[in-house]
C-alpha distance (Angstrom), angle and dihedral (degrees) to the residues before:
residue distance angle dihedral
M1 . . .
K2 3.81 . .
L3 3.78 118.1 .
S4 3.80 125.3 -154.6
R5 3.79 126.7 -148.2
A6 3.79 86.9 -127.9
D7 3.80 88.2 63.1
R8 3.83 108.7 100.1
S9 3.80 96.5 -169.3
L10 3.80 120.9 126.4
L11 3.81 91.9 -112.7
A12 3.81 92.9 51.0
E13 3.80 92.2 48.3
W14 3.82 90.3 49.3
S15 3.80 92.2 48.1
F16 3.81 94.0 53.7
T17 3.82 97.0 41.1
I18 3.82 103.1 41.0
D19 3.80 118.5 100.3
R20 3.80 96.8 -115.3
S21 3.79 95.0 -170.5
L22 3.80 90.8 54.7
L23 3.81 91.5 45.5
I24 3.82 93.0 50.1
A25 3.82 91.6 48.0
L26 3.81 92.6 51.1
V27 3.81 94.4 46.5
S28 3.81 89.8 46.2
L29 3.79 88.9 54.6
V30 3.80 90.1 53.2
V31 3.82 90.8 51.1
I32 3.81 91.5 47.5
G33 3.79 88.7 51.8
V34 3.80 91.8 54.7
V35 3.82 91.7 50.1
L36 3.80 93.1 47.8
S37 3.80 91.8 45.6
A38 3.80 88.5 59.0
A39 3.81 87.9 56.6
A40 3.82 99.5 43.8
S41 3.81 106.2 32.2
P42 3.85 108.3 58.4
A43 3.82 94.6 66.5
V44 3.81 91.2 50.1
A45 3.81 91.9 47.7
L46 3.82 93.0 51.1
K47 3.80 90.9 48.7
K48 3.80 89.3 53.8
G49 3.80 91.5 49.7
L50 3.82 94.3 -108.1
P51 3.81 130.9 127.4
A52 3.81 111.1 -76.7
Y53 3.81 95.4 -112.0
Y54 3.80 97.0 38.1
F55 3.83 95.1 113.4
V56 3.81 92.7 37.1
E57 3.80 92.2 56.6
R58 3.80 91.6 47.0
H59 3.80 90.3 48.3
I60 3.81 92.0 51.6
F61 3.81 91.2 47.9
F62 3.80 94.7 50.8
A63 3.83 92.4 40.6
A64 3.83 90.5 55.1
L65 3.80 92.8 44.6
G66 3.80 90.8 45.9
T67 3.81 93.0 50.3
V68 3.80 90.9 53.3
L69 3.81 89.5 47.8
M70 3.82 91.2 49.5
I71 3.82 93.0 51.1
V72 3.81 93.4 46.5
I73 3.82 93.3 50.4
S74 3.82 90.8 47.3
F75 3.84 87.6 68.4
F76 3.83 90.8 62.6
S77 3.79 123.8 107.6
P78 3.83 118.6 -125.3
A79 3.81 89.3 -100.9
G80 3.80 89.1 49.9
V81 3.81 90.6 51.5
R82 3.81 90.6 52.8
R83 3.80 91.7 49.0
L84 3.80 89.7 49.2
A85 3.81 89.9 49.4
A86 3.81 92.5 51.2
G87 3.81 93.6 49.9
L88 3.79 93.4 42.7
F89 3.80 92.8 49.0
L90 3.81 92.8 51.4
A91 3.81 91.4 48.9
A92 3.81 92.8 45.8
V93 3.81 92.7 48.3
A94 3.80 89.4 50.7
G95 3.80 87.6 52.0
M96 3.81 92.0 48.8
I97 3.81 90.2 52.2
A98 3.82 90.3 47.9
V99 3.81 88.7 52.4
R100 3.81 88.9 63.1
F101 3.81 89.9 61.2
S102 3.80 106.1 32.0
G103 3.78 107.8 7.4
A104 3.79 123.9 127.9
E105 3.80 115.8 -106.4
I106 3.81 114.3 -136.6
N107 3.82 122.7 176.6
G108 3.80 91.3 -13.7
A109 3.82 94.6 -52.7
Q110 3.80 127.1 107.6
R111 3.82 105.8 -153.6
W112 3.81 108.0 120.5
L113 3.80 137.2 81.3
N114 3.78 117.0 -154.5
I115 3.81 112.8 -132.3
G116 3.79 108.9 177.9
S117 3.79 108.1 -59.3
Y118 3.81 92.2 -18.3
S119 3.78 131.6 80.1
L120 3.80 120.3 -143.9
Q121 3.81 125.5 -155.8
P122 3.83 106.4 -156.3
S123 3.81 94.5 -169.6
E124 3.83 90.4 66.4
F125 3.82 90.4 61.1
A126 3.80 93.1 44.0
K127 3.81 91.0 58.2
P128 3.85 101.8 72.9
A129 3.81 90.9 36.5
F130 3.80 91.0 53.5
I131 3.81 91.6 49.8
V132 3.82 93.2 53.2
I133 3.81 93.0 46.1
I134 3.79 96.4 47.2
A135 3.82 90.2 44.9
W136 3.81 88.5 56.8
L137 3.82 91.6 47.6
F138 3.81 93.2 48.1
G139 3.81 89.9 45.8
E140 3.80 91.0 52.8
A141 3.81 91.0 45.8
S142 3.80 91.2 54.2
S143 3.82 94.7 49.9
R144 3.81 105.8 30.1
S145 3.79 127.3 52.2
D146 3.81 94.6 -177.8
M147 3.81 94.2 67.6
P148 3.84 123.7 71.1
A149 3.80 90.8 -138.7
L150 3.81 95.9 137.7
P151 3.84 96.3 57.4
F152 3.80 89.4 45.8
G153 3.80 90.6 50.1
L154 3.80 94.0 49.3
A155 3.81 91.3 46.3
L156 3.81 91.1 50.6
W157 3.80 89.8 48.6
A158 3.82 92.1 51.4
F159 3.81 91.6 46.0
F160 3.80 94.3 51.4
A161 3.81 92.8 43.8
G162 3.80 89.2 50.6
L163 3.80 91.5 54.1
L164 3.81 90.4 50.7
V165 3.80 93.7 48.4
A166 3.81 90.1 50.2
Q167 3.83 91.4 61.1
P168 3.14 84.3 42.1
D169 3.82 107.1 -116.2
V170 3.78 107.4 149.1
G171 3.80 93.9 165.9
Q172 3.81 94.3 57.5
T173 3.81 89.3 44.5
V174 3.81 90.0 55.9
L175 3.82 90.6 45.8
I176 3.81 97.5 52.0
S177 3.81 92.6 39.1
S178 3.81 92.2 51.6
T179 3.80 90.4 49.3
A180 3.81 93.6 46.5
G181 3.80 90.5 47.2
L182 3.80 91.7 53.0
L183 3.81 90.0 48.5
Y184 3.81 88.8 52.6
L185 3.80 89.1 57.1
L186 3.81 93.9 42.8
A187 3.81 89.7 52.5
G188 3.81 89.4 59.2
L189 3.81 94.0 -122.9
P190 3.86 120.9 161.8
A191 3.80 113.8 -56.7
V192 3.81 91.0 -141.3
G193 3.79 88.5 64.6
A194 3.79 90.5 51.6
G195 3.79 89.7 54.9
L196 3.78 91.4 50.6
L197 3.80 90.5 49.4
V198 3.81 90.4 53.6
I199 3.82 90.0 51.8
V200 3.82 91.8 48.2
G201 3.81 91.3 47.1
S202 3.80 92.5 49.5
G203 3.79 90.1 49.0
G204 3.79 90.0 50.1
M205 3.80 91.8 53.1
W206 3.80 90.7 50.4
L207 3.81 91.0 50.8
A208 3.82 90.5 48.6
Y209 3.80 89.1 52.4
E210 3.81 91.9 48.9
Y211 3.81 100.1 43.7
F212 3.82 105.7 30.6
P213 3.83 111.2 67.8
H214 3.82 93.5 -163.7
V215 3.81 91.1 55.9
Q216 3.79 91.9 48.7
S217 3.79 91.8 46.5
R218 3.80 92.9 52.2
F219 3.80 93.2 48.6
L220 3.82 92.4 47.4
K221 3.80 91.8 50.0
Y222 3.79 91.6 46.3
F223 3.81 95.5 49.5
G224 3.83 95.2 33.6
S225 3.79 126.9 112.4
A226 3.82 91.1 -97.2
P227 3.79 102.7 32.0
L228 3.80 118.4 -159.6
E229 3.80 92.7 -8.4
S230 3.84 111.6 168.2
S231 3.82 89.9 -8.4
Q232 3.80 130.0 120.8
A233 3.79 90.5 -101.1
G234 3.81 91.2 49.2
R235 3.79 91.8 53.5
A236 3.80 89.8 46.8
I237 3.80 91.1 55.7
Q238 3.80 90.5 48.9
S239 3.81 90.5 53.9
F240 3.81 91.0 64.1
A241 3.81 90.5 54.0
E242 3.80 90.4 50.4
G243 3.80 92.8 47.1
G244 3.80 96.1 52.3
L245 3.79 118.7 178.4
F246 3.79 100.1 -36.7
G247 3.80 103.5 23.7
R248 3.79 133.1 -126.6
G249 3.79 92.2 -81.3
P250 3.82 135.0 -92.6
G251 3.79 110.6 -52.0
E252 3.82 93.6 7.1
G253 3.81 97.6 99.6
T254 3.81 122.5 109.0
I255 3.81 102.4 -163.7
K256 3.81 93.1 79.5
S257 3.79 89.7 62.3
I258 3.82 91.6 51.0
L259 3.79 104.6 42.0
P260 3.83 119.0 67.7
D261 3.82 90.7 -152.4
A262 3.80 98.3 45.3
H263 3.82 91.6 120.9
T264 3.82 94.4 49.7
D265 3.81 123.8 19.6
Y266 3.81 96.1 17.5
I267 3.79 103.5 35.9
F268 3.82 89.5 114.2
A269 3.81 87.7 63.9
V270 3.82 89.6 52.4
I271 3.81 88.6 52.7
G272 3.80 90.5 50.0
E273 3.79 93.8 50.7
E274 3.80 98.6 43.2
Y275 3.82 102.7 31.6
G276 3.81 102.1 23.9
A277 3.78 138.3 -130.7
I278 3.81 92.6 -60.1
A279 3.81 91.0 61.2
C280 3.81 90.0 48.1
V281 3.80 91.4 52.3
A282 3.81 90.6 47.1
L283 3.82 90.4 52.0
L284 3.80 90.0 47.9
G285 3.81 86.8 52.2
V286 3.82 91.2 57.0
F287 3.81 91.2 52.0
A288 3.82 90.2 46.8
F289 3.81 92.0 49.2
I290 3.81 92.3 52.2
T291 3.80 91.9 48.8
I292 3.81 96.1 45.4
R293 3.80 92.8 43.8
A294 3.80 91.2 52.3
M295 3.80 91.9 46.9
R296 3.80 91.1 51.3
R297 3.79 90.9 51.3
A298 3.81 89.5 48.6
A299 3.81 90.7 54.0
G300 3.82 90.4 64.8
E301 3.81 95.6 46.5
P302 3.85 111.0 108.8
N303 3.81 96.0 -164.9
A304 3.81 110.3 85.1
A305 3.82 96.1 -150.1
D306 3.81 93.4 50.1
R307 3.80 92.6 44.0
L308 3.80 92.4 51.6
A309 3.81 91.8 45.1
I310 3.82 91.4 54.4
Q311 3.79 90.6 47.3
G312 3.80 92.5 46.5
L313 3.81 94.8 49.4
A314 3.80 90.7 47.3
L315 3.81 91.3 47.9
V316 3.80 96.0 49.5
F317 3.82 88.7 48.3
A318 3.82 92.1 49.4
L319 3.81 96.4 42.6
Q320 3.81 92.7 49.6
S321 3.80 89.3 51.1
L322 3.80 92.6 48.4
I323 3.81 93.1 47.5
N324 3.80 91.9 52.4
M325 3.80 93.1 46.6
G326 3.81 92.0 42.5
V327 3.81 91.2 55.0
N328 3.81 91.7 47.5
I329 3.80 93.9 53.5
G330 3.80 94.5 40.4
L331 3.81 99.7 -108.5
L332 3.82 92.7 117.9
P333 3.81 134.2 36.2
P334 3.82 114.0 -94.6
K335 3.81 113.9 -77.4
G336 3.78 129.0 166.3
M337 3.80 103.1 -121.3
T338 3.79 127.6 138.7
L339 3.80 126.6 -121.7
P340 3.84 104.4 -119.3
F341 3.83 113.2 -98.2
I342 3.82 91.1 -14.5
S343 3.81 103.9 72.7
A344 3.79 120.9 72.3
G345 3.80 118.2 -108.2
G346 3.79 132.2 111.6
S347 3.82 98.7 -141.5
S348 3.79 92.2 46.7
M349 3.81 93.3 47.2
L350 3.81 94.5 49.3
A351 3.82 94.1 42.8
L352 3.81 91.5 49.7
S353 3.80 89.5 48.0
I354 3.80 88.4 55.4
T355 3.82 88.9 48.6
A356 3.81 91.0 51.2
G357 3.82 92.4 45.1
M358 3.81 91.1 52.5
L359 3.80 90.0 47.4
L360 3.81 91.9 51.8
A361 3.81 92.4 45.7
L362 3.80 94.9 50.2
S363 3.81 94.7 43.4
R364 3.82 95.1 53.9
R365 3.81 115.4 121.2
R366 3.78 110.5 -96.8
P367 3.82 129.9 169.9
D368 3.79 116.8 -104.5
P369 3.84 105.4 -104.0
Q370 3.81 90.5 -146.4
R371 3.80 91.0 57.7
L372 3.80 90.4 48.6
K373 3.81 89.9 54.6
K374 3.82 92.3 50.5
P375 3.83 109.8 48.4
R376 3.77 117.3 -164.1
W377 3.85 111.1 -88.4
I378 3.82 114.6 -118.2
P379 3.83 116.1 -170.8
A380 3.77 116.8 -122.2
I381 3.82 121.7 -122.5
D382 3.82 92.0 -108.5
E383 3.80 90.9 54.4
V384 3.78 91.0 51.1
Q385 3.82 91.4 50.8
I386 3.81 90.8 49.1
A387 3.76 88.6 55.6
G388 3.83 88.1 57.6
Q389 3.78 95.0 -109.6
T390 3.76 128.2 127.6
P391 3.79 113.6 -132.4
K392 3.76 114.4 -122.3
S393 3.80 115.8 -111.3
């Protein structure tokens, strides 16, 4: 179907305003995730006593559903994205509170709600909604002195971080706090406040180390004399050495049959072993392209709230990717965090699809409202004659 610029339909407007490069990169990442899931998941499923393609089928289902969700949200206006974020955040917070009373506890953490045969992690859906809301609050704080947007933003930040710590989910707390802190700086808010936030964040990390045994254990193992020896992270690092530049070949890796989280937290190690370092660098390039492309689009956005929202969504996407990869290659202490669109997981896939849909919606090309209010001045013929000039025929 061929669309004309004279066509004023919603589909035509979307087609001519969407960032096609960003859309293609995001959809490509979803497709890559499906292919890699077929390589990493069967061994894990068989070890758990499930059908070989159990995780693959689930991944395909959620990838398809997530892609539809991403495309639908990309049609939204900036105001529509903010309304979606507000509703989604309220629903996700309600789910996080419900988790405290009836959530399933897995590996000492209480983060999931069981809905039939599926488990839902509300905090994943709260993440993109929180970024859009706090971007709007920081944008208002930077441009309006008559609105107490900054105190509201900081209070919302503390509230959300408190809910995450209560689960406990220290890794997600660090992720959203790092993103919110960078947005604070990008909004041009007082530098004194940034210093205080760094002090509060450092104090929070110290408290997490003191009061959460699993956090302390991971740090001690990471900084110990024999870091990561015989651990999941240690085996993940070894898989990159065995894979070399070009990998051992699809399906030839062994780490996926050893690690229980090879299809989620450590899928990057599976990629390194089976497809090699070159494939890992290429995948890193896709993540980098999406982040840089979004940041470039944000640079031309005149509205502060929309600009910060694009930057925040791109940052949380990039930081989550870097944390997962950093853990896999041993640069960071072990932390259970998915690789966007690549790792298995229904909640993660759908939440990241919402993140990508919001990013596409906010980065669409829109005319500057200030330019629309001030049309270019064209002198009338009488004015030209007054000036002693003869208008050209």
